[in-house]
N, C-alpha and C positions, 0 to 999 in steps of 0.2 A: 215554107216554114223556116224561120230564122235559125241559122246554125246547122241546117241539114246538110248544106254543101260541105262544110268542114268535117262533119261527122262521117259522111260518105267517102270523103277523101282519105280517111284514116287508113294507114298501111295494113291494118288487120283485115280489111275488106279487099279481097282479090278482084271480084267482079260483081257487077250489078246486072241482073237479068230483068228485062221488061218486055212487054209485048208491044206490037205495032198498033194496038187498038187506040192509043193516044200518042201523038207525036211528042218527042222529047225536046220541044222547042224552047223550054225555059233553061236548059242547061248550057252554061257558057263553056267555051273551050277550056280545057284544063284536066286535072287528074280525075275528076268524077266522070266526065264525058269519055275519057280514055278507058275507063273500067266498064262502061255501059255496053251490054250485048243485047241487041234487039232481036227478038224471035217472033215469028208469025203466029198470030192467034187463030188463023183460019183452020189449021188442022184440028185444033182443040174444039172449035165451034162445030166443025163438020162431024167429028167423032161424037160429040155430045148429042147432036141431032140424030145421028144414026142410032145411038144407044137408046135414046128416048123413044124413037120410032119402034124399036124392037123390045121395049120394056126391060132393058138391061141396066145394071148398076152404073152409077156415075162416081162411086166412092173413090176409085183409084185414079181418076183423071187428073187430079191436082198434084200428084206426085211428079216431081221434076224428072224428066226422062233424058236430060242432057248427057 
């Protein structure tokens, strides 16, 4: 998206959190890439499958636990 890199580089944004489900191959070296924190999606997928198997709620899974 045009302009996204400059918007994400803004000093008001401390960090950007993304999962490893899609590689961040489009980000050039610079301030945006320096803010990027990649977290594994595997634990979330595993917990989702476990909860679905046990008929448990998924509502709180999307709250950031960092």
